[in-house]
N, C-alpha and C positions, 0 to 999 in steps of 0.2 A: 555640548550635550548631544552631539551626533549619535552616540550609541543608544539613545533613548528615542530616536525618531521612529523606530518600528514598534515601539511599546506604547500602549495607551496607559498612563500612570494611574488613572482612576478605575481601571479594569482589574480588580483584585480577585481574580479567580485563580483556581489551581492551575488551569491551562496557561495562565500568564506568568506563573511562578518561574519556570525555566527561562523564558525570554527575558524576564525582568533581572534574574540573577546573571544572565550573560551580558546584559547591558551594563549593569553595575560593575562587573568584572572588567569589561572592556573600558569603562569610564576610569576605573582605578588604574588600569594599565596605562592609559593615556596621561593620567596625572602624575605618574612616577618620575619622569624626567624633570617636571616642574618642582615636584617635592624635593628631589635631590638637590636642585639648585637653591631652593629655599633653605634646605638643611645646611648647605654650604655657607650661606649668608648668615644664618643663625649661629653656626660654629664660629665663625669669624667674630660676631658680636660677643659671644659667650667667652671665647678665649681672650678677648681683649680686657675683660674684666675678671678673669679667673682668680687674680690675686685679691679680689674684693668679694668674698662669699655672699654678702648681703646684696650687693649689686647684681651678682650672677643669679641669685635666687629671684630677684625682682625681674630679670630678664626672662627667666623660665616662666614666671607667673604671667608676665605681659604677653607671652607667646604660647600660653598653655593650650589653646585650642588648636594651633598648629602642631604643637609637639604631641598631641593626641593621635595625630595621623601616624599609621604604622611605619611607613617608610621614614618619616622625619624622626620618629622616636628611635628607631633602630640606628639611624645615622648619628644621632646625638647621645648614644649610650656612654661614650667615653667622657662627654662633658658632664652628664649626670653623675658619673663616678667621681669625677673631679670635684664637682659640688659637695657631694657626700663627704669626701675625704676633708675638704676645707672646713665644712661645717662641723665635722667630728673634731677636728683639731681646735676649732674655736670653742666648742663646748668644753673640751678638755682644759683649755687654757683658762676659761671662766671658772671651772670647777677648782683648778689649782689656786687661782687668785682668791677665790671665796675661802678655801681651806686655810690659806696662809693668813688672811685677814681675821678669820675666826679664831686661829691659834694665837695670834697677837692680841686680840681682844680677850681671850680667855687668860692669857698670861697677865694682862693688865688688871683682871679681876681678883687675882691672888692677893692684892695688897691688903 
């Protein structure tokens, strides 16, 4: 929290807006290497379960607060795209199964 040493957090005047913004920007800059490392670990966890869309979605849910961070979100865009593709494929498969079973059921009703 070193960037905030020169700022009094409870002093919410217009005079303090610029120093506060600089402190926040410096803090975010200092966090970036850590967030990149976290993103790498999350990427590894997500790619290890990429063949299981429900598990992958659960991992995204479990780490949703971290994934809200801009740097981490940007780093994991490919994994989000992968999840979207896998979920779309699963929905299509379920739709196809449903339609096949409905057709079989409808054929059985013709008796």
